[in-house]
N, C-alpha and C positions, 0 to 999 in steps of 0.2 A: 464651145462646149462639145463634148464627145460622148457618144453612147457606145457601150461595149457589150458584146454578146459572145459568151463562151460556148463551145461545143466540143464533142469528142470524148466526153466521159463515158464510163460504163463499168461493167463487171469483168474483171480479169483474174487470172490466177497468179500466184506469186512467181516471180521470174519473168513474167510477160512484159511487153512494152505497150505503151499507149501514147498517142499524140493529141494534145489539146490544142484547139485553135481559139483565138479571140479576135473577132472582127469588129473594127471600129468605124463609126460613121464620121463624116466630116472630111475636109480637104486638107487638113493640116496634121495628119497623123505623124509625119516625120518630125513634128515639133514636140512630140511627147516622149518622155522616158516611160518605159513600160515595165510592169512587174507582175509576177504571179505569187499568190498567197494561197494558203489552204487552212481549213478549219475542220478539225475532227470533232465528233460529238463530245461535249463536255470540256472542250479545250479552247484556248484562245487562238485567234487567227495568227498564223505565222508566215513569215516570208520564205519563199522557196527559190525565187529567181528574179533577177532584174537585168534590164538592158538599157543602154543609152539610146539617144534619138536615132542614131544611124545603125545601131546594132553592132558597132565595132567593139563595144565594151560590155562585159557581162559580169555578174557576181552571183554567188550562191552560198548558202550556209553549208557547213560541213555535212549536215545530215543528208544532203542530196548531191553534193559535189561528186562528179564522176559518173553519176547516174542520170541526172536531168540536164537538159540543154534548152536554153531559151534562144529563140531566133525570131527575126521579123522580116517581113516583106513589105516595105513601105509603098511599093506600087500597088499592092493588094490591100493595104490598110489592115494588115493582119499580123498578130504576134502568135508564136507557137511555143508549146512546151512539150518537148520530147522526153518521155519518161521511160527509162529502161530498168531492167532488173527490179521490178516493182516488188515491194514488201507489203505484208498486211498492215503495218503501221503507216503506210502511205495513204491508207483509206481516209478520205476527207472530201469536203466540198472545196473545189478549186476555183479561185477567183482571179480574174485579171484586173489590173488597175493601171491608170494613166496619170501622168503628171506633166503639165505644160512646162517646158524648159526653153528659155530664150536662146541659149547657146551652150555649146560645150558637150562633153561626153560623160556627164555624171550619171550614175545609177543610184537608185534609192532603195532602202531596205525597210523603212519604217512605215507602218500603216498611215500615220499622220502626215506623211510626206506626199501622199497620193490624193488627187482631187476627184477622180472618177473611178467607179467600180462597176463591174458586170454583176449579173445575178447569180453566177456560180454554176458549176457543173459537177455532178457527183462522180467520184472515182472510188470504186470498191475493189479491194484486192483480197481474194480468198487464199487461204493457206492450203 
């Protein structure tokens, strides 16, 4: 089992950058594919970034591709989400998620594919 704690959210202006962190408990962090999702008020939770166990493979939806970068440091049991050129419609609660993977470099984009979730961190982008 793994516990996830996000941090780094806050209030920024449009065009600014922000880096979110997600710290994981446990000694097998490198066995988990990781993802970031977000949920804006009144909207469904949506996928924003995913990475494989090693971090060698990543995937993004078109809405954030080129602006957001997911990375991980398995020695620190931490996954990051670097967000650049932020827009007001990026405002949401951001969640990290983990999925145990026996082997391979798969990334996952669906909510149902993840086993563990953090509590979320609020990101607010003002215009």
